[in-house]
N, CA and C of each residue as an Amber inpcrd file, in Angstrom:
protein
   297
 -30.6320000  -8.5120000 -49.3620000 -30.4770000  -9.2520000 -48.2350000
 -28.8050000  -9.4120000 -47.9570000 -28.0970000  -9.4030000 -49.1220000
 -26.6570000  -9.3030000 -48.8400000 -26.0780000  -8.2150000 -48.1040000
 -26.6480000  -7.0440000 -48.4210000 -26.3730000  -5.8000000 -47.7790000
 -26.5460000  -5.6810000 -46.2640000 -27.6270000  -6.4570000 -45.8800000
 -27.9580000  -6.5810000 -44.2920000 -26.7990000  -7.3540000 -43.7370000
 -26.4180000  -8.4310000 -44.3590000 -25.3060000  -9.3840000 -43.7230000
 -24.1040000  -8.6740000 -43.7510000 -23.7770000  -7.8850000 -44.8270000
 -22.4580000  -7.1810000 -44.8260000 -22.2730000  -6.1280000 -43.7690000
 -23.3960000  -5.4030000 -43.4990000 -23.4310000  -4.3240000 -42.4490000
 -23.2950000  -5.0620000 -41.0450000 -23.9750000  -6.2610000 -40.8940000
 -23.9200000  -6.9530000 -39.6110000 -22.4130000  -7.3640000 -39.2770000
 -21.6260000  -7.8050000 -40.4060000 -20.4010000  -8.3840000 -40.2440000
 -19.3790000  -7.1410000 -39.9920000 -19.6540000  -5.8370000 -40.6580000
 -18.7990000  -4.8190000 -40.3480000 -19.0100000  -4.1890000 -38.9470000
 -20.2120000  -4.3120000 -38.5270000 -20.4910000  -3.8620000 -37.1120000
 -19.9310000  -4.7280000 -36.1320000 -19.9530000  -5.9690000 -36.4060000
 -19.2450000  -6.9360000 -35.4470000 -17.8220000  -6.6850000 -35.3470000
 -17.0310000  -6.4840000 -36.4580000 -15.7560000  -6.2360000 -36.4890000
 -15.3680000  -5.1000000 -35.7230000 -16.1850000  -3.9750000 -35.8530000
 -16.0530000  -2.7070000 -35.2970000 -16.1380000  -2.7960000 -33.7460000
 -17.1790000  -3.5780000 -33.3650000 -17.4080000  -3.6910000 -31.8200000
 -16.1770000  -4.5020000 -31.3110000 -15.7290000  -5.5240000 -32.0330000
 -14.5490000  -6.2390000 -31.4780000 -13.3300000  -5.2640000 -31.2790000
 -13.1280000  -4.4080000 -32.2750000 -12.0800000  -3.6070000 -32.4210000
 -12.1790000  -2.5520000 -31.1400000 -13.3700000  -2.0300000 -31.0210000
 -13.6740000  -1.1630000 -29.9460000 -13.4340000  -1.7740000 -28.5660000
 -13.9850000  -3.0320000 -28.4540000 -13.6600000  -3.7990000 -27.2410000
 -12.2760000  -3.9580000 -27.0110000 -11.4720000  -4.3460000 -27.9010000
  -9.9790000  -4.5850000 -27.8650000  -9.3580000  -3.3910000 -27.3100000
  -9.6960000  -2.2640000 -28.0380000  -9.0820000  -1.0180000 -27.5330000
  -9.4020000  -0.6660000 -26.0090000 -10.6010000  -0.9230000 -25.6650000
 -11.0170000  -0.6740000 -24.3090000 -10.0880000  -1.5290000 -23.3830000
  -9.9020000  -2.8310000 -23.7580000  -9.0600000  -3.6790000 -23.0240000
  -7.5860000  -3.3100000 -22.7260000  -7.0630000  -2.7500000 -23.8550000
  -5.7750000  -2.2490000 -23.9170000  -5.5930000  -1.0580000 -22.9350000
  -6.5930000  -0.1900000 -23.0270000  -6.6390000   0.9340000 -22.0150000
  -6.6020000   0.5400000 -20.7350000  -7.4760000  -0.2350000 -20.3200000
  -7.5460000  -0.9530000 -18.8970000  -6.2480000  -1.4770000 -18.5620000
  -5.7860000  -2.3350000 -19.4410000  -4.3270000  -2.8570000 -19.1010000
  -3.2780000  -1.8930000 -18.8490000  -3.4650000  -0.8310000 -19.6850000
  -2.4390000   0.2410000 -19.3930000  -2.5740000   0.9880000 -18.0730000
  -3.6990000   1.2540000 -17.6370000  -4.0280000   1.7550000 -16.4270000
  -3.6000000   0.9090000 -15.2500000  -3.7570000  -0.4390000 -15.4160000
  -3.2580000  -1.3320000 -14.4630000  -1.9040000  -1.4300000 -14.3460000
  -1.1450000  -1.4770000 -15.4590000   0.3660000  -1.3890000 -15.4530000
   0.8250000  -0.2520000 -14.8400000   0.3340000   0.9010000 -15.1110000
   0.7430000   2.2240000 -14.4050000   0.5350000   2.0530000 -12.9470000
  -0.5840000   1.5840000 -12.5630000  -0.8250000   1.5660000 -11.0810000
   0.1390000   0.4950000 -10.4770000   0.4800000  -0.5050000 -11.1230000
   1.3150000  -1.5980000 -10.5420000   2.6680000  -1.2270000 -10.4580000
   3.2650000  -0.6310000 -11.6020000   4.6450000  -0.3750000 -11.5930000
   5.1060000   1.1180000 -11.3200000   4.1740000   1.9560000 -11.3300000
   4.5760000   3.2910000 -11.1100000   3.9650000   3.8300000  -9.8790000
   2.6750000   3.7910000  -9.6750000   1.9640000   4.4660000  -8.6020000
   2.1510000   3.7430000  -7.3010000   1.9600000   2.3370000  -7.3320000
   2.1240000   1.5890000  -6.1140000   3.3320000   1.7030000  -5.1980000
   4.5380000   1.6780000  -6.0490000   5.8810000   1.7460000  -5.1640000
   5.8400000   3.1870000  -4.5510000   5.4590000   4.2380000  -5.2400000
   5.4950000   5.5650000  -4.5900000   4.6490000   5.4900000  -3.4010000
   3.4290000   5.0610000  -3.6170000   2.4090000   5.0540000  -2.5990000
   2.9260000   4.3310000  -1.3150000   3.5970000   3.1280000  -1.5090000
   4.2040000   2.3730000  -0.5400000   5.1990000   3.0980000   0.3640000
   6.0600000   3.8580000  -0.5250000   7.1650000   4.6620000   0.0670000
   6.4940000   5.9010000   1.0810000   5.5880000   6.5360000   0.4930000
   4.9280000   7.6110000   1.1900000   4.1850000   7.1480000   2.5060000
   3.7250000   5.8610000   2.3440000   3.0770000   5.3310000   3.6330000
   4.1340000   4.9420000   4.7420000   5.2820000   4.4850000   4.1960000
   6.2980000   4.0170000   5.0600000   6.8460000   5.2650000   5.7780000
   7.0280000   6.3220000   4.9930000   7.4570000   7.6420000   5.6370000
   6.5610000   8.2210000   6.7570000   5.3010000   8.0900000   6.3630000
   4.3430000   8.5380000   7.2150000   4.1750000   7.6680000   8.6290000
   4.2700000   6.4220000   8.3010000   4.3420000   5.5120000   9.6810000
   5.5430000   5.7720000  10.4670000   6.6550000   6.0470000   9.8080000
   7.9650000   6.2810000  10.5870000   7.7660000   7.6080000  11.3770000
   7.1820000   8.6010000  10.8010000   6.7900000   9.7990000  11.4640000
   5.9910000   9.6470000  12.5250000   4.8870000   8.7730000  12.3890000
   3.9560000   8.6130000  13.4620000   4.6430000   7.8910000  14.7080000
   5.2970000   6.9320000  14.3610000   6.0480000   6.1850000  15.3080000
   7.0160000   6.9480000  16.2800000   7.8280000   7.9670000  15.3650000
   8.6370000   8.8410000  16.0660000   7.9810000   9.7440000  17.1410000
   6.8740000  10.3130000  16.5630000   6.0310000  11.2470000  17.3860000
   5.4890000  10.3650000  18.6680000   4.9450000   9.1280000  18.5080000
   4.5780000   8.3780000  19.6080000   5.8330000   8.1570000  20.6060000
   6.8420000   7.8370000  20.1380000   8.0110000   7.5090000  21.0440000
   8.3120000   8.6900000  21.7730000   8.4150000   9.9290000  21.0970000
   8.8160000  11.1650000  21.7490000   7.7400000  11.5480000  22.8410000
   6.3910000  11.2790000  22.5980000   5.3340000  11.7080000  23.6890000
   5.4240000  10.6450000  24.6640000   5.6960000   9.4140000  24.4110000
   5.6390000   8.3440000  25.5530000   6.9660000   8.7170000  26.3920000
   7.9830000   8.8630000  25.8860000   9.2590000   8.8410000  26.5980000
   9.2490000  10.1260000  27.5130000   8.7370000  11.1300000  26.8610000
   8.7830000  12.5480000  27.5560000   7.7320000  12.6290000  28.6310000
   6.6990000  11.5750000  28.5010000   5.6560000  11.5070000  29.6000000
   6.3710000  10.9140000  30.9820000   7.5380000  10.3010000  30.8350000
   8.1800000   9.6670000  31.9370000   9.5130000  10.5650000  32.2840000
   9.5360000  11.6460000  31.6490000  10.7010000  12.6570000  32.0020000
  11.9490000  12.4050000  31.1920000  11.8440000  11.6240000  30.1310000
  12.9420000  11.2600000  29.4060000  12.9170000  12.2430000  28.1300000
  13.8700000  13.2630000  28.0530000  13.9130000  14.2050000  27.1390000
  14.4480000  13.6420000  25.9040000  14.1110000  14.1870000  24.7100000
  14.5950000  13.7180000  23.3320000  16.1370000  14.0360000  23.1720000
  16.7100000  14.9880000  23.9920000  18.1750000  15.2200000  23.6980000
  19.0420000  14.4550000  24.6180000  18.4730000  13.3570000  25.3850000
  19.3240000  12.7010000  26.2560000  19.6020000  11.2940000  25.6940000
  20.6470000  10.6200000  26.3110000  21.0530000   9.1580000  25.7870000
  19.8090000   8.2510000  26.2710000  19.2410000   8.5290000  27.2190000
  18.1080000   7.7420000  27.8380000  16.8280000   7.6530000  26.7840000
  16.8660000   8.6830000  25.8390000  15.6900000   8.7280000  24.8970000
  15.9060000   7.5350000  23.9970000  17.3150000   7.3070000  23.6290000
  17.4570000   6.4070000  22.6280000  17.2270000   4.9130000  23.2030000
  17.5510000   4.7110000  24.3200000  17.0690000   3.4970000  25.1150000
  15.5790000   3.3340000  25.3230000  14.9330000   4.3810000  25.5980000
  13.4900000   4.3790000  25.6970000  12.8750000   3.8880000  24.3550000
  13.3720000   4.4780000  23.1910000  12.8980000   4.3620000  21.8400000
  13.1510000   2.8660000  21.4190000  14.3430000   2.2650000  21.8340000
  14.6650000   0.9970000  21.5680000  13.8060000   0.0190000  22.3160000
  13.5670000   0.2730000  23.4490000  12.5410000  -0.5990000  24.1760000
  11.0600000  -0.5550000  23.6560000  10.7840000   0.5400000  23.2490000
   9.4510000   0.7420000  22.6420000   9.4800000  -0.1380000  21.2050000
  10.3740000  -0.0810000  20.5860000  10.5330000  -0.8490000  19.1440000
  10.4480000  -2.3390000  19.5920000  11.0980000  -2.7520000  20.6550000
  10.9230000  -4.2270000  21.1720000   9.5360000  -4.5480000  21.4440000
   8.9050000  -3.7600000  22.2460000   7.4020000  -3.9490000  22.5740000
   6.5540000  -3.9670000  21.3590000   6.6680000  -3.1290000  20.3730000
   6.0900000  -3.1060000  19.2160000   6.0840000  -4.3740000  18.3770000
   7.4730000  -4.8120000  18.3620000   7.9360000  -6.0920000  17.5250000
   7.2000000  -7.3500000  18.2690000   7.1920000  -7.2450000  19.5060000
   6.5350000  -8.4280000  20.3330000   4.9900000  -8.4150000  19.9130000
   4.4580000  -7.2640000  19.9820000   3.0680000  -7.1260000  19.6470000
   2.7330000  -7.5950000  18.2390000   3.5520000  -7.2550000  17.2340000
   3.3960000  -7.4990000  15.8650000   3.4990000  -9.2410000  15.7450000
   4.3880000  -9.6130000  16.4150000   4.5540000 -11.1850000  16.5370000
   3.3090000 -11.7930000  16.9320000   2.7550000 -11.2570000  18.0890000
   1.6210000 -11.8360000  18.6700000   0.4470000 -11.6050000  17.8080000
   0.4080000 -10.5420000  17.0360000  -0.7820000 -10.4590000  16.0900000
  -0.7650000 -11.4180000  14.9860000   0.6550000 -11.5960000  14.4360000
   0.7840000 -12.4800000  13.2940000   0.4800000 -13.9780000  13.7860000
   0.8500000 -14.3400000  15.0940000   0.5100000 -15.7290000  15.4390000
  -0.9740000 -15.7940000  15.7000000  -1.6410000 -14.8460000  16.1530000
  -3.1030000 -14.7830000  16.2220000  -3.7810000 -14.9610000  14.9550000
  -3.2030000 -14.3410000  13.9460000  -3.7790000 -14.4190000  12.6480000
  -3.5720000 -15.7500000  11.9550000  -2.5530000 -16.3940000  12.3400000
  -2.2780000 -17.7480000  11.8860000  -2.9530000 -18.8120000  12.6430000
  -3.5590000 -18.5240000  13.7190000  -4.3940000 -19.3750000  14.5120000
  -3.5120000 -20.0190000  15.6630000  -2.3310000 -19.4320000  15.8450000
  -1.5020000 -20.0460000  16.7900000  -1.8250000 -19.4900000  18.2070000
  -1.6680000 -20.3130000  19.2610000  -1.9260000 -19.6600000  20.6600000
  -0.7820000 -18.6600000  21.0250000
């Protein structure tokens, strides 16, 4: 009868050790994702967004005959940035429930 209880105790300790090891591995992956992968991903998303906005600016301004190599293109891009910011402000206000 004592042999059965001793095996049960050893099995329980082994299970706890295995579970603890599993938790440590999960925490390691979480730390990697938080501190290494996430900042790089955010930087790549920001770069991609900047490229898309630049392409939209170029397409929009050229549609009205404003070429990219003119000073008017800078003005057009600035005005588009203002429009985008006002829209972002409206979206934020709407999400907050403000009129």
